[in-house]
N, C-alpha and C positions, 0 to 999 in steps of 0.2 A: 397708449395702451397700458393698462396696469395689470400686474400679475395677480392671479388669484391666490389667496393664502392656502387654498386647498391643494394646489399643485406645488408641492415642495419635494425636493430631492436632496439626498445626502451624496455629494460628489465624491466618488471613490477613485477615479482614474481619468486622465486626460491623455489623448494621443492624436496624432494626425491620421486623417482618413482621406487619402488622395489629396485633393486641393482644399479639404475642409478640416474642421476640428471635431473629433468625436469625444463626447463626454459620457463616461459611465457613471450611473448613479443608482442609488437605492431609493425607491419611492414609498416603501413600506417601513414603518417605524418599529414593528414588533418582531417579524420573523428573523431579520439579521441578528437581533440580540439573542433570540432563542437559539439560533444556530451556533453563535459564538459560545454561549453557555454550555451547550451540549459538547462541543469540541473541547472546551476547557476542562470539562469533567473527564473526557476520554484521553487527555494528553498524557497523564502518567502511564496509561496502558500502551499508548502509541510509542512512548519513549522506551518502554521495555520490550518492544518488538511485537506486541500483539497486533492482530489484523494485518500483518505484513502480507504482501502478495506472494502467492505460491512460488512463482518463478518469473524471470524476465520475459519468458516466452508468452506469458498470459497478457502482457501489456500490448495493447493495440490502440490506434488512434480512435478517439471517442470514448475511451474507458473513463467512467466516473470514479473518483477516488477522493481521498484526503491527502494533501501534500504539505510538507513542512516548509514554511517560508523563512526568509532571512532573520525574522524576529523570533525564531525558535517556536512559533505557534503554528498549529495545523489549521488548514482551511480547505473547503470543498474545491475540487479542481477537476478538470477534464484534460486528458492527454491529447495534445495537438500535433506532436511531431516525435517520431521514434527513429529518425535517421541516425542518431548517435547511441542507439540502444546497445550496440556492440561494446560501447565504452561505459555502459551502465548509467547513461544519462538520457533524460527525455525532457521535452518541452511541455509545460502544462499551462492551462488557462484557468485562473481562479475565478470561478463562475459567479461569486457573490461580490466581486470587486472589479473585474474587467482586465486586470493586468496579466501579463505572461511572464514566465521565468523558466530557466533550465535548472532542473533539480536531479539529484542522484535517485536511482530507482529504490535505494534503501530507505528513503524517507516517504515512500508511498504507502498508504494504508487503504485496505479494501473498503469501499463504501457500501457494498451489498450486505455486509454483516453488521451494519451499524444501526443506530436508533432510527425509528421510522421517520422522524422529522428531518433527518439528514438525507433520507432517500426520496421522500415524496415532495418536499417543498421545492418549487422551481427555483432556478437561479435568480438571485436577488439583484444582480447588476444588469440594468437595462441600458440599451444603446440609444444615445441621442446625438444629433448633429447640430452644432451651433448655427443658427440662421444668419444669413447676410454676411458671412465671414469667409474670406479666402486669403491665401498667402500673398505676401509682397514678393515680387520677383518670380523666379522660375520654380521655386519649391519652398517648403517650410524650412526655416532655420531651427536647429535643435534648441537654441537658446530662447526662441519665441515660444515654442511649445512648453519649455521648462518654466518660463515666466507665467504663462496662463495657468499651468498646473499649480505653481506656488500660490497663485492668487485665489483659486477657487477650490482646490482639493481639500477634502475633509471639512467642507462647510455645507450647512443647510441653506439652499438657495431656492427661490421661487422661480417657476418657469411657466411659459404659455406654449402649448402645442400649436405649431403653425401648419404643418403638413405631415400626414402619415405616409411615409415613403413605402413601407411594406409592413407586414404584421409585427415586425420586431425592431424597426428603425423609425424614429420620429424626428422631424425637423422642429426645433424649439427656439424660442427667445428666452434667454436666461437673464435674471435680474439679481444684481448684487447691491445691497443697501438702497433698494428702490430704483436703481439706475440700470438701463439697458446695458448689459455687459459688452455686447458686440459694439455698441456705439462708443463705449469707453475705450475699447481697444483701437477702434478706428481713429478716434481723436488723438490718441497718443502715437499713431503712426505704425502700429504693430501689424495691422491687417488692412486689407482692401475690402470694399463693400461689393456684394453681388446680389442681384435680384433673386427673390424667392423662386420665381418661375425657372430661371436658368439653373439655380442650385438643385431644384427638384428633378429636372430633366437629367442632370448629370448623375445624381444619386441613384435614380431609377435604372440608369444604364450600367451601374456597377454591380457585378455579380458577387454579392456578399454571402457569406456562409451563415445559415440560420443558427440561432443560439442553440446549444445542446440541451437535450433533456436529461434528466437524471437517469441513472441506470435503472432499467426496467426490471432487473432481477431483484426480487424481494424475498425476504426471509420472514417467516411468521414470528413476530416478536410481540411482547406485551405492548399495550398502548403506551406511547411515550408520555413521560411526565412533563407536561407543559405548564409553565408557571401561570398562576392566576392572572386573568386579564388578557391573556394571549388568545386570539380567536383560533378555532380549530380549522376554519376554512380560509382560503386565501381571499383577502378583501379585493373589491373592485378598485383598480387603479387607472390612472389616466392613460397608461400605455398598455395595450393588450399583450398578453403572453402567447407565444406560438403554441399551437397544439402539439402534443408529442409526436415526433416523427423521427425517422432515421436520419441522423445528421449527415450532411454532405462532407466528405473527407477532403481536407485541403491538400493542395499540392505541396509535397515536401520541398523544402528549400534549405539546403545546408549552408548556403552562403550567408544567410542572416545569422546563423548560429556561430560561425567562425569569425567573429569580430570582437575586438577588445573594447571595453568600456572603462572610462576613467572615473575617478572620484570627483564628486561635485564640490567645489569650493565656493561658498556663497559670497558674492561681493559685499564688501563692508565688514568682513570678519578678519580677525587676527589669528595667525598661526605661527608656530615654531617650525622652521623649515631648514633644509640643507639645499644648496644649489648643486645639483648633480652634474650638470653639464652646461657650458657656455657656448652657444652656437655663434652668436654675433654680438658679443659684448652685452651692453645693457639693452640692446634691441631685441634679443631673442635668447632666452635661457630656460632651463628646466629645473623645477624644484621638487623635492620630496618632503612630505610631511613627516615631522619627527615621530608622531604617534603611530606611523606605519613602519617604523624602523625594524621592529621585531618581526612583523609580517614579511617584510622584504627579506630579512635574513633567513627566515624559515623557508620561504619560497626558493631562494637560491640554493639552500642545502638540498631540498627535494629535487630540484632540476638537475643538479650535478651528481646525484646518486642514482638516478633512474637509468634504465636501459634505453638507449636511443634507437629509434627506427628511422631509416632514411626516407625521404619523400618518395611516394609511389609514382607521382607524375611530375612532368617538367613544371617547375613553379612559374607562376604568373605574378605580375605586380599586384599587390594587395593581399597576397597570401600570408596568413599568419602561420608562424612556425617557431621552432627553436633553432638558435644559431650558436655556433661555437666561436667566441671572440678570437680574433687574430692576436690581440695584444696579450691576453692572460689565459686563453683557452677555457674560460668559464662558459657554461651554457646559460643563455639568456633568452627570454621571450622576445620575439621580433616580428616585424612586418616587412615584407619585401616591397621596396619602393621602385626598383628598376632592375632590368636584366641586361647583361652584355656578355655574349659568348658563353663561357662556362662560369661566369661570375654573377653575383647578385649584390645590389646595394640594399642593406637592411637598416631598419630603424629600431633601436632597442627601446621598447616602450617603457621600461621601468627606470631608464636612466636618461633618455633624451638624446643620445648621440647616434651617429650613423657610421657605417663601416662597409667596406667592400670585401666580401668573402667568396671563396670558391663554393660551387654548388655542393661539393662533398661535405661541407660544414653546415648544411641545412638539414633539419630533421623534423619529423612529425611532432605535433604538439598535442598531448592528451586534452580532451575537452575540459577537464576540471581546471586546467591551467588557463584556458581561454576565459572561463567564467570569472575568475579572480580579476578584480579591477586593477588597472595599471597603477604603478606607484609614482609616476612622475607626471607633472603638469607643466605645460609651457607658459611662460609669462614674458612681459616686457616691462622695463622700468618706467614708471609714470613720471611725467615732467619733461620728457625728451622728445615729445611728438613732433615738434617743429625744429628740432636740432639735428644738424649734420654731425654725426658721431665720428670723432677722429680716432686714429690708431692708438694714440696715447690714452684716450678715454676707455677704449676697449681693454687695453692692458691693465689700467687701473681698476676697472670693474672686476676683472678676473682675479686680481690680487685681493680685492676687498672681500669677495665671497668665498674664496678658496678655503676649504676645510674649516668652515665656521658654522655655528648654529646661529641662525638669523631670525629676527622677528619680521614677519611679512604681513602687511595690510593689503588685502586684495581689493581690486577695483574692477568694474565692468570694462569690456573692450570699448575703444573709442568709436569703432565703426563696424559695419557688418563684416563678418569673416575675419576680423582682426584678433590679435592676441589679447587676452585679458591683461590688465595693467596691475602694478603693485608698487608699494613702497617697501624698502628694506632698511633695517637697522641692525647693527652688530651689538655685541654685548655691552659696549661702551656708549650705546645710543648714538653712534655716528650714522648719519643718514647717507645712503649710497648716492642720492641725488646731489647732495652738497659736495661729495667727493668728485663727482663728475664735473660739476661746475668749476671747481678749482683747477682740475686738470685741463679743462678747456682753455684756460688762460695761457697754456704753454705753447700752443701751435694752432694755426688755422687748419681746417679740413683741406683735403686735396681739392684742386680745381676740377671742374668738369672734365672727364676723360674724353678726349677726342680720338676717333678711330678713322682709318682710311675709308673714304666714301661718305663721311659725315657731312650733311648738308643742312644749313640753317641760315636764317636771316641774322645779320650781325650789325653792330655799330662799332666803328673804329674809334677807340678811346685814346690811343696815344701812338705816335710814330717816332721811332728812332732812326730807322733806315728801311730799305726795301727788304732786308733780311731779318729785321727785328722791329715788330710793331705789335700792338695789342688790340684785341677786339672784345666786345661784350655780346652775349647772346640777346637778341631782341626779345625772346620769350621771357627773359628774366628782368626786363626793364622796369616793370611795375614793382617787383620785389625789391630791386635796388632803390627805387624811389622811396618806398616806405622805410627802408633801412636808413637812408640818408636823413629823412625827416626825423626819425627817432634819434638818430645820432646827434643831430643839432640840438636836441632837447636835453640829452643826458651827457653829452661831451663836456660842457663847461662844469657840470657838477661832479664829474668823475674824479677819483683820487689822483693827484699829481704823481707822476712817475719820478722817483729819485734816481740820481745817477748810479747809485749802488744797485738799484733794481733793474736797470736797463741791461739786457743781454742780447747778443746776436740771435736772431730767429724768433724773438718774443713778439707777440701781437701788441698793438698799441692803438690809441686814438691820437692822431696828429693834426694840429691846427695849421692850415695853409695860409700864410700871411697875405698872399695876393687877394684872395676872395674871402678870407675870414671864416672859412667853412672847416668843419671837422670831417676827417676821413679815417677809414680803417687803414692801418699801416702795419708794416713788419720791419723790425730793426735789422738793417743790413750790416752796419759797422758803427763804431763809436770813435770819436777823436776829441777828447776833452769834453766840453759841454755841448759839442755839436754831434748830432746823431744823424746818420744817413738812413732815410726811411724810404721804403718802397710802398706805394699806395696799391694795395692788393686788388682793388676793384677797378683801377684805371691803368696801371702798369708803369707809370713814371716814377723816378726816384728823385728825392730832394734832400737837402741838408736842413735839418730842423733843430732849433735850440731845445735843450732838455726841458725848459720851462713850458714848452708848448706840447708836451707829450702827457697823455693820461693813461692810467691803467684801465683796460677795458673790462666790461662785465662778461662773464662766460657765455651768456646767451647771445650777446652781440657778436661774439667770435664765431659761434657755430650755427647761428640761425640761417646763414646764407654762405655758400661756398665763395671763395674769392672769384670775382667776376672777370678779371683781366686774363685773357687767354693769349699766350704768346704765339705769334705766327711769323711766317716768312713767305714772301710772295714767290709763287712758283716761277722758276727760271732765274732767280737771283740768289739762290742758296750758296753759290760758290763765289760770289762777287764781294769785293771789299766795299767799304762805305764810300760814298761819293756825295759830298755836301749838296751839290747842285741837283743831282738826281733825287736824293732823299727829300730835299725841300719841295721839289715839284710833286713827289708822291704825297707828301703831307698835305699840300694844297688840294690834291685830288681826292683824298679819302678821309681826312680827319673829321670825326664826328658826323660822318655820313653813313647811310645804310647801304648794305650790299648783301647779295646772296653769296655765302661762302661754301666752298667745297674743299674738303681735305683730300689732298693728293697722296700725302705720305706723312708719317710721323718721324721726326728726328729728335729722339729723346723726348723732352717735354715741349718741343717747338713743332708746330704744325706747318707743313708746306701746303699752301692754299692757293686757290684761284678765287679772285673776287670779281663778281659780275654785278654791274650796276642795273638800275631799273630799265634801261634801254637794251639790256642783254649784251653790253660791250664788256670785254675783258679788260680789267684795270691794267694788266701787264702790257697790252697793246696800246692802250691810251697813253701810258707813261712814255713809251718809246716815241710816239708822235709828238707829245708835248715837249719832250727833251730835245728832239730834233728841231722843233720850232724855236725853243729857247736858245739853242746854240747856233741859230741862223744857218742851218744846213740846207740852203736853197741855192741852186746853181745860177750864177750871173748870166749864163747863156740863155736860160729859160726866161729870165727877167727881160733881157734885151729883145728877145723874140716875142714878147707879150704873151708868154704862156703863164697860165695861172695854176698854182699848186696850193691846195688847201688840206689841212689836217682832217682826220676823221671827226665827224660830228655825230651828235645823237640823231638818230633817224626819226623823221616826222613825216606825216602824210604829204606835206608841201615840199619836202626836201629829199624824198626817197630816190630821186634820179640824179641828184647832184654828184654823189660819189661815183656813180657810173660814168657821168659825163667827164669827170676829172680823170678817170682811168682811160677813157677813150682818147682824151687829149694827149695823155702820156703815150698811149699806143701809137698815135700818129707820129710822134717824135721818133719812136722806135722804128717805124716803117721808113723814115727818112735816113735811117742808118745811124741815128744818134741814140745810143743806149744810155741807161742810167749810169753804167760804169764809166763811160766816156765823159758824161756830163759832170759827175761828182763821184769820183772813185773813192775818195776818203769817206764820204757819207755812207756809201754802200758797204764799205768794210765795217764801219761802226755799227750800222743797222744789223748786219748779219751776225756779228758776234755779240750783240747786245752789250757792248763795252763802250761807254761814252766817257772818255777822260778829257780833262782840260788840255793835256799834252797833244792829243789827237786833234782837238779843235783848233789849236794854234797853227797847225800845218795847212790850214785852208788857204787857198789863193787869196792874195790881197790885191784889190783893185779899187778904183774909185767908187763904183757902185756898191761893192761889198763893204767898204768902210762906212758908207752912208747907212747901209742896212744895219750894221752892228751898232752904229751910233743911236739909231732910233729904236732899237730892240728894247723891250721892257725886261728882258731876262737879267737877273743880277749877276755880277761877276765876282769871282773869288780868286784869291791868290793860290790856294791849294785845295785839296780835296779832304783835308782833315778838319773835323768839327772842332771849333775852338772850345775852350773850357767853359766859357760863359754862355754857350749856345743853349737856348731854352731854359735859362736859369729861372726865369719868372713865369713859366707857363704853368697854369694850374692843372690839376688832374684832369679837368674837363672844362674847356673854355665856354664861356657864355656866348650865346648867339650874337649878342651885340659886339663882342670883341673880335669876331671873325672878320679879318680883312679881305679885300678883294683878292690879294695874293696873285695878281696878274691874271685873274680869271676873265677880265673884260679887256685885256690888252689888244690893241689893233695897230698894225704897222702897214704902211703902204710904200711902194716904190714902183713908179710907173703904173703899168696896168696889172702888176702882180701884187696880190694881197694875201695876207696870212692872218687868220683869226684864231684866237684861243678857243678851246672848246667851251 
């Protein structure tokens, strides 16, 4: 479908219309120019106060007049809202352009006493709705409407009428550079497509207000002087104009009037700015344009000299008001964000900071101060979108921007509802992003914060003991894999770290000799050329020669939080290390997946329960395996052919085995033989969860027990203290091929009694 060259409009205004886009346009080429010329000739008289309204009481909704716009020019207008008339402000609709504004009553001029062409010519702004276009998501985003407005406003575009909704509203296809503009928006992802039939039904159900007619009060004046070539009769246009009728009065809505609006900063432009407030380091801060500095100073003088009036009603969140700052007692424009008892949290729109103030410090705001645009705009520093910002980076950013005039290059937001981005330079052309990257080399971000009740799938990355091991979140496994791949590529090329540069607490890249892989590390201590390094993503510590350390890049330090989370197994928090018990725990959990639940936090160490895929608690499994390893089986039970087995993973074929084992034990109890009588020492150890080598040596020695201990696969140790060389060569994460059986398939037999490892 091609647009006809006869159907051309001059787009004057764009706004949302429910779920659709309304376009205001002028379809006549002559009358708008004639009207502007007449108003231009009358401007000197208007400025001198001629044709001013007799009194504010004469102002009513629907009154046709001329109003002064922000560009200091006068345009034909109709009054649409008088709810703020007591403050000498009204809302007007500029009938030849389509937009609305709030203006003082002092800039209104009577239309009944003006040239005949200003009184008789109908409004030149016609209403159109863009066909096949609706919003993405639940509602229109302000930035999407602004983008459409920037692309088509004040342009002559061709259009095709699709459906006449009513006498004053038409559904159209709009063409820009010969291309269907709706299709262009859809292809770029700004809008969704809707069928014409559905769009027409929705539009017909909307109760729109008919366009106003000009004031019917006429004054006998000489014929207007119309320039040659301008027709004296309205030409026929594609969109019919409604016949004169009494306009329907809209419902007054004071809520829409009492909202602040901000200055529009076009993406891709440079500005001189001050950072007025830093909310969250480089991730969230507010800037003020230098060119508005005098306006802000004038506004603050006026606010702090005026007579204040307390709020008439109990304030609600979203209320605009004036607030007296607690810090310096200055009166500032504010928006209430939340209420609590007799206090309110307010956001100071001209500075960007928030504060909690008493309700007695809140006051009414005159409408003229609501109309003035806010002086601060919120931004985030570009280049840190995938970075975890550290406390050191936040402090360095605040120091970089404090009390300085900066050059800002604005960028669009990276996502919907996100903050716009920017780059900042100081007067010495230092880039704020470069400063952030240098500071990032000083420390890693904090690990993921665990809280009581936290539940997630984890992978155990390293085990020191029952009270000290490390896990990684399963949800971050893919992120860590990508980081490790990138680290292997850039690690060898990174700048070598000199001994003079190595300091305790500094991040580094460390080469692990055993597997030849690079890992992210943190320097723990130094002794000559040997550096003790903790691998922040796995938890273990190793001694590394200084020649195997590299200076990391800032983005590799902050792109991912340290993944090793320090844990303690629930029930073992007050126990000392036991080599045998800790080794068995390592065989049970190292590099395996569990469901972890945080019971409590002890400083930075989480007290946790680990549950395996069969819903068994690791703490209980550890007790049973330890009992097996230490041969805690009664000789009497062996001699009487009773079978005792440790807890197994439950399966459909085995779900009754544990029950039968318990029944066998209960039969022994019925015979008068209790567990305590059979194995008093074992019961004591089991109850206290304290298994020491000293207690194990107290077991009865007999021929059968000696044979059992001889065939047991459990290792023996002389003491419970880990030797200095223990785990010296263990990599941060073992390869699957390096995992030994570790006793997992051990089986011992004695008579009819058998014991299997889990």
